C-alpha positions in Angstrom: 131.5 105.7 85.5 132.1 103.6 88.6 130.7 100.0 88.5 128.0 98.9 90.8 129.1 96.6 93.5 127.8 93.1 92.9 126.1 93.0 96.3 124.2 96.2 95.5 123.1 95.3 91.9 119.4 94.5 92.1 119.5 92.6 88.8 122.0 90.1 90.1 120.7 90.1 93.7 116.8 90.4 93.7 117.0 90.1 97.5 118.2 93.7 97.7 114.6 94.8 96.8 113.3 92.8 99.8 116.1 94.2 102.1 115.1 97.7 101.0 111.5 96.9 101.8 112.5 95.8 105.3 114.4 99.0 105.9 111.5 101.1 104.7 109.2 99.1 107.1 111.4 99.9 110.1 111.5 103.6 109.1 107.7 103.7 108.7 107.2 102.2 112.2 109.3 104.9 113.8 107.9 107.8 111.7 104.8 108.7 113.9 107.0 109.3 117.0 109.0 111.9 115.1 105.9 113.5 113.5 104.1 113.9 116.8 106.9 116.1 118.0 106.0 118.5 115.2 102.2 118.1 115.4 99.4 115.5 115.0 98.4 117.2 111.8 101.5 115.9 110.1 100.4 112.4 110.9 97.1 113.0 109.1 99.0 114.5 106.2 101.2 111.3 106.1 98.0 109.2 106.1 96.7 111.0 103.1 100.2 110.6 101.5 100.0 106.9 102.0 96.6 106.8 100.3 98.1 108.6 97.3 101.0 106.0 97.3 98.4 103.2 97.2 96.6 105.0 94.3 99.8 105.6 92.4 100.8 101.9 92.7 97.4 100.9 91.4 97.6 103.3 88.5 101.2 102.3 87.8 99.9 98.8 86.9 97.8 100.3 84.2 100.0 103.1 83.0 103.5 101.9 83.9 103.3 98.2 83.4 100.8 97.9 80.6 101.3 101.3 79.0 97.6 102.3 79.0 97.0 106.0 79.7 94.2 106.3 82.2 92.9 109.8 83.2 89.8 108.5 85.0 91.5 106.4 87.7 90.0 108.4 90.5 86.6 106.8 89.6 87.7 103.5 91.2 88.8 105.4 94.3 85.2 106.9 94.4 83.6 103.5 93.9 85.6 102.0 96.8 84.8 105.0 99.0 81.1 105.0 98.3 80.9 101.2 98.7 82.3 101.5 102.2 80.2 104.5 103.1 76.9 102.8 102.0 77.7 99.6 103.9 79.0 101.2 107.1 76.9 104.2 107.9 73.4 105.2 109.1 72.5 106.1 105.5 71.0 102.6 105.0 71.5 101.7 108.7 74.0 99.0 107.6 77.1 98.5 109.7 79.2 95.7 108.3 82.7 95.1 109.6 85.5 96.6 107.5 87.1 93.2 106.6 84.0 92.3 104.8 83.4 95.7 103.1 87.0 96.2 101.8 87.0 93.0 99.7 83.5 93.9 98.4 84.7 97.4 97.5 87.8 96.0 95.7 85.6 93.5 93.8 83.1 96.2 92.7 86.0 98.5 91.7 87.5 95.6 89.8 84.2 95.1 88.0 84.1 98.8 87.0 87.7 98.4 85.7 86.5 95.6 83.4 83.6 97.7 82.3 86.0 100.5 81.4 88.5 98.2 79.8 86.1 96.2 77.6 85.0 98.9 75.2 88.4 100.6 75.1 90.7 97.7 74.3 91.5 98.9 70.7 92.2 102.5 71.8 95.7 103.8 72.5 97.3 107.1 73.5 95.2 110.3 73.5 92.0 108.5 72.5 92.2 106.1 75.4 93.0 109.1 77.7 89.9 111.0 76.5 87.6 108.0 77.0 88.9 107.3 80.5 88.7 111.0 81.4 85.0 110.9 80.4 84.5 107.7 82.5 85.9 109.4 85.6 83.6 112.4 85.2 80.6 110.2 84.5 81.1 108.3 87.7 81.5 111.5 89.7 78.3 113.0 88.1 76.5 109.7 88.7 77.2 109.8 92.4 76.3 113.5 92.5 72.8 113.0 91.1 71.7 109.7 92.7 69.7 111.4 95.4 66.3 111.1 93.6 63.9 109.5 93.0 65.8 107.0 95.2 68.4 108.4 97.6 71.3 106.2 97.0 74.3 108.5 97.5 72.7 111.6 99.1 73.8 113.7 96.2 76.2 116.6 96.7 75.6 116.6 100.5 77.5 113.3 100.7 77.4 110.6 103.4 78.3 111.4 107.0 78.9 109.5 110.2 80.7 106.7 108.4 81.9 104.0 110.7 85.7 103.9 111.5 87.6 100.7 111.2 87.1 98.5 114.3 88.2 95.1 115.5 85.9 93.6 118.1 83.9 93.7 120.2 84.6 90.5 122.0 83.0 89.7 125.4 85.4 88.7 128.1 84.6 86.0 130.7 80.9 86.4 130.1 80.9 89.9 131.7 80.0 93.3 130.4 83.6 94.1 129.5 84.2 94.2 125.8 87.6 94.1 124.3 88.1 95.7 120.9 90.2 98.1 118.9 88.7 101.1 117.1 90.8 103.1 114.7 89.7 106.5 116.0 93.0 108.4 115.8 95.5 109.3 113.0 98.3 107.2 114.5 96.2 104.0 114.6 95.2 104.6 111.0 98.8 105.3 110.1 99.9 101.8 111.2 96.9 100.2 109.4 97.6 102.1 106.2 101.3 101.2 106.5 100.5 97.5 106.8 98.2 97.7 103.7 100.9 99.6 101.8 103.6 97.0 102.5 101.2 94.3 101.3 100.5 96.2 98.1 104.2 96.8 97.5 104.9 93.1 97.9 102.1 92.3 95.4 103.5 94.8 92.9 107.0 93.4 93.2 105.6 89.9 92.6 103.5 91.1 89.7 106.5 92.9 88.1 108.6 89.7 88.0 105.8 87.4 87.1 104.7 86.0 83.7 101.8 88.4 83.8 104.1 91.4 84.4 106.3 90.5 81.5 103.2 90.2 79.3 102.2 93.7 80.3 105.7 95.0 79.5 105.5 93.3 76.1 102.2 95.0 75.3 103.5 98.3 76.5 106.6 98.1 74.2 104.9 96.7 71.1 101.3 95.3 71.2 101.5 93.9 67.7 104.7 92.0 68.5 103.2 90.8 71.7 100.2 89.4 69.9 102.4 87.7 67.4 104.2 86.0 70.2 101.0 84.4 71.3 100.0 86.8 74.2 96.2 87.2 74.5 96.4 91.0 74.6 92.6 91.4 75.2 92.7 89.4 78.4 96.0 90.8 79.6 94.9 94.4 79.2 91.6 93.7 81.0 93.6 92.2 83.8 95.6 95.4 84.1 92.5 97.5 84.3 90.9 95.1 86.8 94.0 94.8 89.0 94.7 98.5 89.1 91.1 99.3 89.8 90.9 96.9 92.8 93.8 98.8 94.5 91.9 102.0 93.9 88.8 100.5 95.5 90.8 99.4 98.6 92.3 102.9 99.0 88.8 104.5 98.6 87.4 102.3 101.4 90.2 103.3 103.7 89.8 107.0 102.8 86.1 106.8 103.6 86.6 105.2 107.0 89.4 107.6 107.9 87.5 110.8 107.0 84.1 109.8 108.2 82.5 111.8 105.4 82.6 111.7 101.6 81.0 113.7 98.8 81.5 113.7 95.0 83.8 116.8 95.4 86.4 114.5 96.8 86.8 112.8 93.5 87.3 115.5 90.9 89.5 115.4 87.8 92.3 117.2 89.5 92.8 114.2 91.8 93.2 111.9 88.7 95.8 114.3 87.2 97.6 114.4 90.5 97.9 110.7 90.8 99.1 110.4 87.1 101.7 113.1 87.8 103.0 111.1 90.7 103.4 108.0 88.5 105.1 110.0 85.7 107.4 111.9 88.1 108.6 108.7 89.8 109.0 106.9 86.5 106.3 104.8 84.9 106.8 101.1 85.7 109.3 101.9 88.5 107.7 100.8 91.8 110.1 102.6 94.1 110.2 105.7 91.9 106.4 105.9 91.9 106.4 105.7 95.7 108.9 108.6 95.9 106.9 110.6 93.4 103.7 110.1 95.3 105.3 111.2 98.6 107.0 114.3 97.0 103.7 115.5 95.4 101.9 114.8 98.7 104.2 116.6 101.1 105.6 119.4 99.0 102.3 121.4 98.8 101.9 121.1 102.6 105.5 122.2 103.2 105.0 125.2 100.9 101.7 126.0 102.7 103.6 126.5 105.9 106.6 128.3 104.4 105.8 130.3 101.3 102.0 130.2 101.2 101.6 133.3 99.0 103.4 131.7 96.1 102.5 128.1 96.9 100.4 127.4 93.8 102.9 129.0 91.5 105.8 127.0 92.8 103.8 123.8 92.9 102.5 124.3 89.4 106.1 124.8 88.1 107.1 121.6 89.8 104.2 119.7 88.3 105.0 120.9 84.8 
């Protein structure tokens, strides 16, 4: 087997990871111009794919870094989406700016992550998977039924007319001219999602090489040995749930603003399984692999839809297995 060139070995040269990130950033900036030649619909598909990448990176912290099997991760996505919808829609006639709502959604999702993690700290493997699966379904049913006696979520009808992201409005020279930026098209949302994705990737890279990341890895490999080495496994596992959930909350808020409408049917169990499959396909704990896995499982169904639609589900199911 040929040896890896010293300049290309990421273990000896951590800067290679950051160089790779810069190359990806350049490619992402140029991507919409190529996609618009095919059709604007592919830009929307790419936006959804980026959302799945964000979800996969969040779940990778729980499953890949800490080794905690979570089948209810889509619940945090739902919490972030509904938080944004309730605070930026005519439902309660509240229209807060998105830079205030997104941190609130991340914080509430983080709280839900702690609520899920606290009673499940001693569970591992299949037992943890069953409990988290139930948690995801409970949250979805919760949102589906909170339409009476007090209409909090509008039940199965969902919430409509959700405000898009906007920056402004700023008055100019005391006139009636207002300068502002509203993210009303898929290309604008693409660049915003790309910016958030790059920030999340940087955070994941820093976490993986941090003391906290090494503690998660120790718990994943052998929790008893990690405890014997002085690692507070209770606190560290709670931090994994909380950190992963916060990323899901941010992704949910962006999904809500981009779609303009949400309902409980957007957060079914199949979505959780899909995100977990993306993490497993890319390689649990491998940040770049998870990104590739998420993009593959996001784009392949759409490509099959346009090419071999009659056998799309059969082929995709075989790939998933």
